[in-house]
N, C-alpha and C positions, 0 to 999 in steps of 0.2 A: 107091094114094095119089096124088092129083093133084099136078101140078108145083108149084102155088102154095098148097098146103095146109100150115098150121102146126097142130100139135096141142098142147094144153095139157100141162104137165108138163115135167120136165127129164131124166128117166131115159131117155136115148136114146143111140144109138151116136154115135161121133165123126163118122161119115159123115153121119148124119142132121142133126147139129148144123151141119155144114158147109153142107148144102143149105138149111137154114132161115136161117142167117145171110145167105146170098145172096138168099133170098126177101125177108127184111125189108129188106135194103139196097135192093132193087128197089122195095119198097113205099114206103120213105121218099123215094126219088128221084121216083117217080111222083106222090106227093102234094105235092111241092115242099118237103119238110122239109130237103132237102139239094140242092145243085147242084155241078157240077164234081166236085172231089175232096174235098168237105166231109164231115164227120161220121165217126163210127166206131162199131163194134159189137163186143161180145165175149160169150162164154159161158164158164162155168167147166167144165173137164173134170176127169177123175179124176187122181190122182197129182200134185196140185199144179200142174196145167197150165191155161193160158188159151188159148182159140181166139179170134182176133181178126182184124179187117180190116186190110189193109196201108195204108201211107201213099201219098199221091200217085196214088190210083186212084179212079175213080168207083164209089161203093158200089152204084149201081144196075146196074152192068155186070160184076159179079164172077162168076168161075167158082170152083168149090170148090177148085181147085188154087192159087188166088191167096191163100188165107187163110194165116195165120201162127200158129204155136204158140209160146208163151213159158212161162217159169216165173214164180213169184210175185215174183221179183226183177227181172222184165222182160228176162231173158236169152232171146234167140231160140233156140228148139230146132229148129224146122223151118220151111220156107217159103222160096221164092226171092225174095220181095219184102221190103222193110224194114218193120218194125213202126211203127205210128203214134207220133208224139212225145207224144200224149195218153194213151198207155197207163197212165201213172202215175195218172191220175184213176180209171181202171177198177180198178187194183190197190188203190187206197185203199179203195174200196167193198168189194171182196172181202175185204180184210184185216179191216175193221171190222165187216162184216156177214156172218157165216156163213150167214144165211138167204138171201142173194142168189146167183143163178146167171147173171144176164144184165144187161148194161148197154147202153143206147142213148144216143148223143150226136148231136144234130142242131141245125139252125138254122131251125126252122119260122118263117116270116116274121112272122106276127102276134105270136106269143109273143116272138120275138126283138126285135120292135119295142118291146114293153113293157120288155124287159131293157135296151135301148138308152136308153129314156126314164127309166131308173132306177126302174122299178116292178115289184114282184112281183105275182103273181096271188093276193093274200092277203085278199080280201074275201069275205064270206059271201053269195054270189050264187046258186050252183047246188047243190042237194042232192047230186047225183051226185058232184060234185067234193069236197064236204065229206066224204061217206062214203068215197070212194075214196082221197083224198089228204090230207084235212084242209085244208091250204093249200099253195101253191107259192111259197115265199119267194124273194127275190132274194139271190144271193151276190155280194159285192163283186167288182169287176174284178181279175183277175190275168192276166198274159201267158199265152196258150194254149201248151200244150206244155212248161211249166216246172214245177218243184216248187212255185212260188208258187201255181199254180192248185189243186193238191192241198191246200196249206196253208189256203186260204180256204174250201175245201169241207169240210174235216175236221170243224169244229164242227157242220155240218148233217147229215153223212152218217148218224149213228146215228138221226136223228129224222125224216127225210123220204125219200120214195120218188121225188120229182120236184123239181127245182130249176131256176130260171132263173139264168143266168150273165150278169152285167152286161156289156153291149157284146160279147156272144159268142154265146149260144144257150141250149140246154137240155140237161139230162141226166136220164135216168130209169133206174130199176133195178127188178128183180123176181125172184121165185123161178124164173121161166122167161122165155124170150125173148118169147113171145107177150104176157105180162103187161107186160114192160118196154116193148114196142112200143105196147100199148094205152094205157099211161100217157103216152107221147109224144103219141099222138092226143088224149088228154084235155087235155093242156096247150094244144095249138093250138086245140082246140074251145072251151075255156074263154076263151082270149084273144080269139077271134073274137066270141063272145057278149058278153064284157065290152066290147069296143070298140063293137059294135053298140048295146048298151044305153046307153053314154055318148053316142053320136051321137043316139040317139032321145030322150034325156031324162036324168033323174036316177035312176040304178039304185037299186032298193029292196033294201036289205040285210036278211038274216034276223036274227032276235033271238038273244041268248045262249041263251034257253030252247030255241029251235028247233035251234040248232047242237048243243046238248047232247043233244037227242033223236036227232039224226042220227048223232052219234058213238056213242051207245049202241046204235044199230041196226047197227053194223058187223058184229057177229057173225052177224046174220041174213042178211047178204049175203056171208058167208065172206070178209070183209076183215080181215086181220090187221094191226094197227098195227106200225110199225117197233119193233125190240126196245129201242131207247133211249127209247121213248115217242113220242107223236105231235107233239112240239115245241109251238110256239105255236098257239093257235086263230086262225081267221081273224077279221078285223075285222067286227064285227056292228053292227046298228043301235044297240044300247046303247052300244057303244064310241064311235060318232060323236056320240051325245047328250052323252056326257061330254066329248068333245073340243071340242064347240061351246061349252062353258062357259068355255073359255080364250080369251083375246084376246092377240094378238101386238102389241107396241108397240115403236117405236124408242126409243132412250135419250132423245131430245129430247121425244117425246110423253109419256114417263113423267115427265120433269122438270116439264113443264107441269102434269100432273095433280097431282103432289106439291105444287107451288107453289100451285095452286088450293085444294087441301085445307088447306094451312097458312093461307092467307088467310081461308077460311071459319071455321076454328077460332079465329083471332084475333078475327074480327068477332063471334063468339058470346060471347067473353070480354069 
């Protein structure tokens, strides 16, 4: 087995999980998804334990001995370094989603730019994203490393495998570490294409009918929706057509229109 090879699936020894966490940390650092001591990773072990990356260390330069083991209450069981303050976010997913075995949290620059701008990646633009993730919603801002962050993520956790965190970054999850990492790649790839499309012109959204066909095809691609259901569907061309029928007015503009309507009604009488 080569040094930088990850294999699908989660049924592995703790030693292998340690090696693969270090590999994915290096991949995220090399791709610019994290810098300095940013980001964190974890996998579910047996006997109610979590293997995770430590705080205040570059995740692209970790050795297997640097990793930390905790229980589901966040108590540190082994490791010489301190656990990340964002472990609570990981534990939330594991408690709510028995189907999950791995979490990736990073700050990929383009996707995080959308999060800082207050925008999710929630438009029906790319078939692969719709099939794989449905949409990538934006979670409102909460202070990183606090219970507030878990609180704002909690309503989304049963329904989505990838989230943007406002003014913060992104988090993905999966049945194994490779899937969770691929979903982080997908977030950044989607963000880059969305930005390029907006710079090139007016992005063409897919229709409700096409989105329904793509969602129905998930089984063919061995994609399982989250156990809580797929959450909301992405914004489609049909959604935009409905939205365009509505006009936003100030109170003053509305008063003028009402007065004009009253005058015309009186003139007709």
